[in-house]
N, C-alpha and C positions, 0 to 999 in steps of 0.2 A: 903840383896839380892836385895831389891828394889832400893837402892842407886846405886848398881853396874849396875843393869839392865837399869836404867834411863840414865846412862852415855853411854853405848855401843850402845843403840838402835838407836842413831841418826847418826851413821856412816854407810857408804856403804861398804868400804873396811874392811877386817877382823880386828876387834878390840877386844882386851882383856884388862880388868881392874881387879885389885885386890883391894878390899875394906876392911878396918878395922875400926870399930866404926864409920861407915857412911862416912869415908873419903877415897878417893883413895890413896893407897901407891905406885901404879905403874899403868901405862896405856901405850898402844902402838897400833899403826896401822901398819900393815905389809902385806906382800904378802901371808902369810900363818898363820893359827891359832897358830901353834907351835912357829914360830918366834915372833909373837905378844905376846904370853904368856911369852916366854923367856925374851923378852925386858922389859915387865911389871914387871916380877919377879926381874930382875937385878937392877931395880930402887931402891928397898929397901928390900932385902931378909929378914932382921931381922923382919921388920914390917909385911911382907907377911905371917909369921907363924900364922896359924889358921885363915886365911883370907877367904873372899868371892870372888870367881872368876866368872866373867861373860864374855860371848862372844856373838857377834851379828850374827854369822854364825854357820853352823853345826860343832859341836865339833869333832875333829879327833882323831884317834888312836895315831898319832905322838905327839899331844899335851898331850894326856893322859900319854904316856910313860915318858914325862918330868915331869908330875905331881906325878908319882907313889911314889917317895921318899919324898914328901912334905906333910905337915899337912894342909889340906884344910877343912873348915867346910861345904861350900856350893858351888856347881857349877851350874851356870845358862846358858842355851843356848836354841836356838829355835829348835835344833835337834841334834842328836848324831849318829855317825857311830856305827854299831853293834859291831864291834871289840873294839871300845872305851868303850861301855857300859859293855862288858864282863870284861875288865880290871878294870873299875871303881867299879864294884861290889866286887872286891877283897879288896877295901879300907874300913877300919872300920870307922864308924861315919861320913860318907860323905853323905850329902843330895844332890841329883841330881834333878834339876828342869828343866823341859821342858816347856818353856814359849812361848805363841803366841806373836811374835814381830810385827804382823800386826795390830798395835793399831788403825790406822786411819780407817781401815775397821770395826774393832770392835766398835769403838766409833760411827761411822756413822750408824751402825745397831741399836745401842741404841737410837740415836737421832731420828731415823725414826720408832722406835718401841714403846714399852709400856710407855716409859718415854717422849714421844714427847710433851705431853701437860704439863709436869711438869715445863718447863722453866729452867731445870738444864743445867748449862754450865760445860762441862766436861774438860775444859781447865783452871780450877781454882785449887788453892791450899788452903786447909783448915788446920788451926792450932788452937789448943785449947789454950785459955788464961783464966786467972781468970775472971769469970763472963761472959764468952762468947766465941766467936770464931773469928779468923782473916781470912778474905777472900781476896785472892790476886791472880793475874795472875800466871800461871805456867811459869817457865823460860824454855821454850822448843824451839826447832828449832836451825838451824845453821845460824850464822850471816855471811853474805857474805862480801868479801873483798871490794866490791863496796860501801858498807855502811860505810866504815872506812876511816880515813884520816891520811896520813903521815904528822906529824907536825914538823919534823926536816928537815934540809937541805940534810941529807943523806937518801937515799931510801933503804929499805930492799932488799936483793937479792931474787931471786926466791926460793931458798932453805930456806931462812929465813922466807919468807911469808908462806911457807908450815908449818913450825914449829910454827910460831906465831898463825896461824889459829887453828892448832891442840891444842896448849896450851890454847888458849882462850876458846875452846870448853871443855877442861878438867877442867879448873879452876872453872867453874860454878858448878862442882860437889864436890868442896872442901869447907869446912866450912870457913867462913871469920873470921879473915883476912886471905886471901888465896894467895899464890904465887906458881906458877908452873914453873919449869925449864925444857926445852925441847931441845933435840938434835936428829935429824934424825927421827922425828915423834914418839918419845918415851920420856916419862918423865925420867929425871935423878935426880930430886930433888923436893920435895913438902913440903911446909910449911903451916900448917893448924891451924885454930882456935886460933890464937894469938890475944892478946889485943892490940898490936901495929904492924903496917905493917913492920917496920924495923926488928922486931923479926921474923916475918914470912919469910922474905928474908934471915935472918941469918940461920934459920933452914933449909930452902931449899938448901942453899949453903953448909951447913955442910953435909946434906944427899948426895949431888951430889959429893963432893970432887973434884978430878981432872976432872970429867966429866962436871963440870961447865964451863970449858974453851971452848969458842966457842958456848955456848948454848944461847937460847933466853929465855926471861922471860915474863910470863903472870901474871898480877895482876887483881884481881876481882874488885878492886876499885882504885880510884886515889891515887897518892902519895902526902901527905900533906906537905912533906919536901923533900929536895934533898938527905937526909942521906941514904935512902934505895937504891936509884938509884946509888949513889956513891959507896956503898958497893957492889952492883951487878957488876958495872964496874970494880972495883978493883979485883973481883973474876973471871973475864973473860967472863961475859955476853956480847953479841955482838948486841942484839936488844931487844926491849921492846914493849909490847902491854898492854894498859891500857885504862880505860874509859875516862880519862880526867875529868875536871870539878872542880879542886881545884883552890882556889884563888892564889895559888903559882905555877900554871902550867907553867908560863913564866920562872920561875927560874929552874924548872926541864928541860924544853926544852932547855934553854941556856946551861945547863950542858951537855946535850946530844949532842948539836951542837958542843960544845967545844971538846968533846971526840969522835965525829963522830959516835955516836951510833944512829941508826935509831929508831924512836919511832912512834908508831901508836896509835891513839886515836879511840876507838870504838863508843863513844858517848852514851854508856849504860854500866851499871854495873851489876854484878851478885849478890854479897853479900848474899851468902847462910847462913841462920841461922837455 
């Protein structure tokens, strides 16, 4: 539930994500909660079975009607329509969580309250390791287009930029090695937790099927070789966003220039473990 919440909370437009085993198996931004939910579900209906659903705006009756014949473990949202709650109460073994999404206000109250003198930084991530703990910065916030660099001769179109930025935001919620394919501000294929990046690309393409045609690709870290980019191109991917920073960046850029694929470097990586 927390993994799903952390993904949707950073969007302004209605966003729905479905998470399984800490990885999103579908995510979408749309004009309504129902359409965002439908888009997220269609990304990978098989994996969505028994998933966690999170939404960043009030959950609606229309979205609930789409959910009624689906097995969902947990639903997270900042608020719920009364008609939606009446329907949700009919579903067995569903946990409905109403969560305060106004985290900045909450954290500010803590900083100015009883913990003010403790020196605690609430923008850190703590992980246990043998013999101690790992303390690192939280990967939060939305990266702006102005912070990124187009490194190819071909520029992304306006529609591609929208999908690239959406994909870059979603891929940070996917365990590395992570690849997200996006079309129309909805995920169409996700490859997660692989030991090689090319395998993550292969899985995302397999999940997407024909929906890979015309999609854009977001990678949470750089491509060490051209193999994954070549595979994406051969499967119909039309634009790529990635951190950059490989010693073989020039080879990857040359391939994209040859095939007229726009490529964007973000200058930072996500690498969720």
